[in-house]
N, C-alpha and C positions, 0 to 999 in steps of 0.2 A: 493234801493239797485239793484233794476231791472237796472237803469243807470249806476251805478259804476261798477258792476260785469264785464258788455262788456268792460270798460275801463281797467279793470285788464286783463281781458282774452278776448279779440276780438274774438278769435276762438271757446268760448263757454268754460266750465268747464267738467271737466271728470266724476264728481258727483255731487248729491245735496242729502242732507240731510234734510228732510221736517218735519220740527217739528212746524211751525205756518206760517200759511200766505196761499196764492193763488196758488194750486200746478201748476196751468196752467201757470201761469208767470213764474216759477221756472222752469219748465220742459223747456221752451223756451231757457234756460240759459245752456242748455248741448250741447256740440259741436255732431258731429255726432255722433251713437255709446254711445254717454254716457249715465250713469244711472242715475235713480232715486228713490231713498226709502224713502217712507213715513211712520212716524208712527202715522198718524191718519186717514187712510183711511180703517183701518181692524176693524172692529167691530166681535169679538168674531170670531168663526170659521164657517162662512157664507158660506165655499165651494169657488171653483177657481174663480167663476164670482164674487163675494162680495169681494176677494182679489185683484182682478184684477180693480175695480173700484174705481175713484177717487171723489171727491167731491171739488171746491170751501169751505178754511176753512175760516170761519167768524170770526170778532174780538171777538163774543160773544159767540164763540162755549163753549161747556158745560163742555169740559174738558180742564180747563185752563194750565194745566201740562199735556204734552204730555207722553204716557208711555214710549217710547223710551229715553226722558229726564230727566224720574224718574229714570230709570235705568243708567243714566249716574251719576246723582247725587249720587245715593246711594253706588256706587262704584260696582253694578253688571255687568254694559259695561266698557270697556276700549276702549276710544279714542285716539289714538294718533295725536298729532298736530303737524306739521312739520312747518308750516309756519301762521302768523297771518298777518290782515290787520285791522289796527285802521279804524274803521267808519269815523272819523271825519278829517284823513288824505288820504283817499282815495279821489280820481280823482272825479270832479264834472263836467263831461263833459256840455254844453250848450245843449239844447233841438235838436239843429237844427247840433250839431256834433255827436250826441250821435249813435251810430251804430242803422241803421234799423233792423226790425226782419228778420232773414234769412226764405229762403224759407224751410234750412236745418231741421230746429226746429218748425215747427208750432205749434201754441198751441190749445191743445184739448178742444176739449168743454168740459162742465162736464159732458155730459152723454156717451163721449168716452171713450173705453178701452184704458188703456196705455198698454195691451199685445201686442198691435201692434208694439211699439217701444221700447219696454223695456223686457231685458230677462225674461222668468217665474221665481218666487220664488219658492223655492223650502220648506220652512220652516217661514215662515212670520206669526208669532202668538205673542198674546198680552202676558206680562207676567203676573203669576198667583198666587193667595194666595188661600191655603188651609187653611182651619179652621176646626178645631177636636174639638166636642162636641159643634156643632154649635146650638145658640139658640136665640130667638127673644129680648134678653137684649143687653150685651156687645159686643158679637159676630155678629150681625146686625149692630151694629153701627161701629164697625172694617172693615167687608165686607163692610159699604158705604163709608169709608174713603179709602181704597184701590180702589174700583170698581170706584170711582168719579176720581180717578184718572187715569183711564185706565186701571185697573187690574181685569181679570175673576176670579171668585169667586166659590171655589170648597167648598161644605157644607158637613161635614160630622158629622151624630149622629145616633141615634137608629130609631127615629120616621121619618118616610118617609112622611106622611103627614105633618106633621111640617116643615121639609124641604122645601118641596113643595109649603108652603106658603110662607115661607122664599124667595125663588126662586121668586115666581111670584111678590111680593113687591119691590125685587130688580129690576128686569125685567119692571117694572113700573116707575124706576127711571134711565131707560135706563143702567143696568148694567147687562153684561152677567152673569150668575150664575148657575151651576147646583148640583142637590143633590145626594149624594154617601151614602146612609144609612149603618151604622156600628155600632155596640155596640164597646164603646173603650175599654174593659176588652175582646173582642175575638180579639186576637193579630193577629190570621190570615184574619178574616173579614176586622179590621183596615189597615192592610198592602194592601190587595187588594183594598179596596177603595179608597189609596192613590194612586196606581199603576192605577186603571180605570181613575183616576183624572189628572194624567200625561198623559196619554195616551188621554185624551179626551182636554185637553189645550196645549199639545205638552210641558209639565215639571210643578214642582211646583218650583216657586222661592220663596215664602216666607211660612213658616209653620206656623200658630198660633194654640198652643193647648193650651185650654181652658175647659176641662169638667167640668160641674158644678152640681150635682144633689141638689132638691129641699130642703133645710134646714128642711123643716115640716116633711118630710118623712125622714131624715137622723136619725140613731143611733149615737147619741152624749154622751160621756162618760166625766169625770172629769180625772184628770190623776189618783188618787189615787183608783179607780174605773176601769181602762182600763186594759183587758185583751189584750195577743198577735192577739188574733181572731179579737177584735175591730180596731185594728191597721191594720190590714191584708187587710182589704176591700180595706180602704183607699190608702194602698200602690200599690195594682192592679190598682185602680182608677185614680191614679193622676200620681206616679212615673213610671208602667212597660208600662201603653199608652203612655206617652210621651217617653220613651226609644223606644217601639215599633215605634209610629209614627216616629222617629227623624231616626231610622234605614231604614224606608222605602224610605225617601227622600235623607238621605246624601249622597249615591253613586254617586248619580247623581250631586249633588252639588257640590262635590269634585273634579268631571270631570271638569265641568265647569267652576270651582275656583270661584263661588262665588253661593251667596245663603243668608237666612234670616231664622233663628228659634227662634220663640219666643212663650213664655210659662207664661200664666197667673196663677197666685195663690195668695191665701188671706196672709193679712199681718202678718198674725199668722204663716207666715213661718219665719218671723224676730221676731215678739214678739208674742209671744204664751200669749194665754187666756185660762186659765182654764176650761171655759164650753167646750172648743174643745179639750181636751183632747188626745181625740185618733187621731182626724184630723191632729192638729199641728204637730208631728212626721213626719206625710207622706207628710204635706207639706215642711217642713223643709226639709227633703230628697230631694225634688224636687228641690228645691232653690239650695241646696248644690252641686247635678249635673247639673244643668242649670250652676252655675257660673264657675264650673271646666271644662265642657264643652267650655265654652267661650275661657276660658283660652288654652286648647287644639287646638282650632280652630283658634288662634290668626296666623295672617300673612298667612293663607288661603284663603282670600276672602269672609269667611261664618262668619256672624255674630250670635252669640245666646246671647241672654239675658232675663233675667227674670223681670216680671210684678208684683210686690207685690199690692194688692187693700185694703186698708183700710176703705173703706167705704161702705155704702149701696147703691146699684145703683137703682133708681128710687125711689117711694114712698114706701110707706106700710112696712118701718124698725122699729127696735125698736127706741124709741124718743132719746135715750142716745147714739146712733152710728149715726156718721155724712153720709149725704146722698150727692150723686152727682149723675147725669145724664151722663149717658153710652158717650152721646156725648161730654160731656166734656173731658172724659178720654180717648178716642178713638185715638185722635193724637198723644199722645205721642208714640203708636206701630208707628206709621208713622217716628216720631223721631227717633226711636231706628234700625229701617229700613235705613234711609237715612243716619244718622249722625255715628251711627255704632262704637261709640267709649266707649260705655258703656254696662255694664255687668248688668246693675240691674235700674228699677226706682220703687221708693215706692210711691203710690197716695194715699195721706193722706186726698186732699178735697184743 
């Protein structure tokens, strides 16, 4: 490509969008005053120095799908194409006829700041996902799925110590994450946590809502033994927290014309189970609301989808219930985020 581009644009190109490859070589292809934007050079919010540095990108770099490319694929970022150049049909000059590197565009060294030749970036941050009800199982797997693709991760739940442990685990995997403690039933605290996360990461691109209490400590009733108060707590926990979280992030998504809202639920929301007589009504209410939200947001660039999980995640479940690992379920969240044409996925193993 470094030989073909000069054959097409001898004076250099106006701009380079760096998704993969050696940034130094690509920078040399720009004309005087040209611009370079890289999707691979910023890791979290490391400050101006981190944002202005670049490194040659090796083929085995840890993130095979750059964050910016992921946004394009998901529809969160729109790119207008005004001309196409077929790689096979592009001119292939011989080495002796290829233009020599010009003094106008010297190749910077790996340790050289590009701020000397490029305009300062005003808002160059990675995309982010906020996980409401974050825990060590399904939520950690979702964090890894998005984080490994360049997303910063905001973790929201009540227990600060447990959140900090998740942040440490993700940091060990080179994923930028931060904890924002809040009880999902405290609407003001949840709203503030999401606002703090948006401030920390420059916005929320994906909201994933999945609060889940311990079944061992949950008060479960059969349908005939269920009172209004038995259901109300689950309505607060599942439905109202989802509505609160959505209200906190949706206005910015509407303004941007892009975003994803994902809501995790139990399969009892689709096919109720008698032992969950007080839980299933709240789950069904959440599902109904999400599917309706998906319809409302059609055509706005914002995806809303419901995930119903009908398996026991991990080991230790009842023998009659099928099991699955969180890592096997998490990819469907990425599918719903990128494919954007489904309102619901039901996972049964």
